[in-house]
N, C-alpha and C positions, 0 to 999 in steps of 0.2 A: 504494500500500500504506500501511498505518498508519505514522505518523511514527516509531514506536518502532523500526522497521527502518532508518530513515535514518541516515546517518553524516555528520558534519561534517569528518572527516579524509580522506575520499575512498574508503576501503575499507569497505564495509558489513559489518562483522564480525558484527553481530547477525543480519542477514539470511542471511549465509553459514552461520553456526552453526545457525540454525533450519532451513535447507534441508538441511544435512548430517544433522541429527537425524531429520528426516522421512524422508530417503532411507534412512538406516540402518534405521529402523523398518520401512519397506516391504520392504527386502531380507531382514530377519529374518522377517517375517510371511509373505511370498509366495515362490513359486518364480520362477525367472528367466522361465519360459514365461508364467506368469500376468502378470508385470510387462510383458513384451513385448506381450502381448495388450492389456492395459490401456493402455499407452502408445500403441500403434497406434491404438486407438479414440479416445483423447483427441486425438492429433495429427490424425486424420482429421476429427474434429468441429471442432477449431480452424481447420483449413484451410478447411472449409466456411463457418464463421462469418466468417472473414477475407475470403473470396471474396464473401460476401453483402454485406459492407460496401462493396464496390466499386460496387454499384448506387446507394448513397446518394451516393457521390462522382461517379458518372456523371451523376446528375440535375443537380448543380451545374455540372459540366464541359460538359454539353450546351448550355448557354446560350452558352458561349464557342466550342466546336467540337463538332460532332455526333460521337457515338461510333458506331463501325461496328457493324453488326448481328452480325458474326462474333464480336466480343468478348462481347456478351451471350449468344450461343449457346454459346460455350465455357464461360462462367461457369455457365450453366444446366446444361450437361452435367456439369461438375465437381461442382456442388452436388447434382444428382440422383444421381450415382454415389456420392457420400459418404453421402447419405441412404439409399440402397439397402444400402450396406455396414453402416451403423449399425443398420438394421432387421434385417438378416441376423444381426448380432452379438447383437441382442436375443434372437433365437431360439436361436442356437448357443452363445453365451457370455454368458448373462444376468448372471452375477456381475460380470464385467468391465464390461458395459454399464451396470449400475446404479452401479458405482463411478465410471464416467466421468460419469454424470449427477450424482452426488453431488459430484464435483469441481467441476463447473460451478456447481452450487447453492451450495456453500460459497464459491466465488469471487465469486458475485453478492452474497451476504450480506456478505462482507468489503468489497466495493466500495461497497455502500449505506451501511454504517456508517462507512467511512472518508471517503466523500464528504460525509456529514452534518456531520462534525467540521471541515470546511474552511470 
């Protein structure tokens, strides 16, 4: 994250304050059901992305010790299931789906700009 959120004393007060402000704004703007739907989609997408990154790690690990096919099959099944859930959410709950996509987009923009300054 940007260095302005970092803390030299140990407790990141600025980051905690910013997170609290965003959280309070979300609670005021949306209902609890909408928040749960949005968070469920976001966590599903995060889990799928995290699982996909294991394939990159497995490529490097394969040189040391072969990875079992069952691990790849389980990962593929999880990512496929998450993809089906996200596609279904696009049809059933389009507002939460596009908010989830916007969250990832904003995160990528922040990452690109903060990595350029390092």
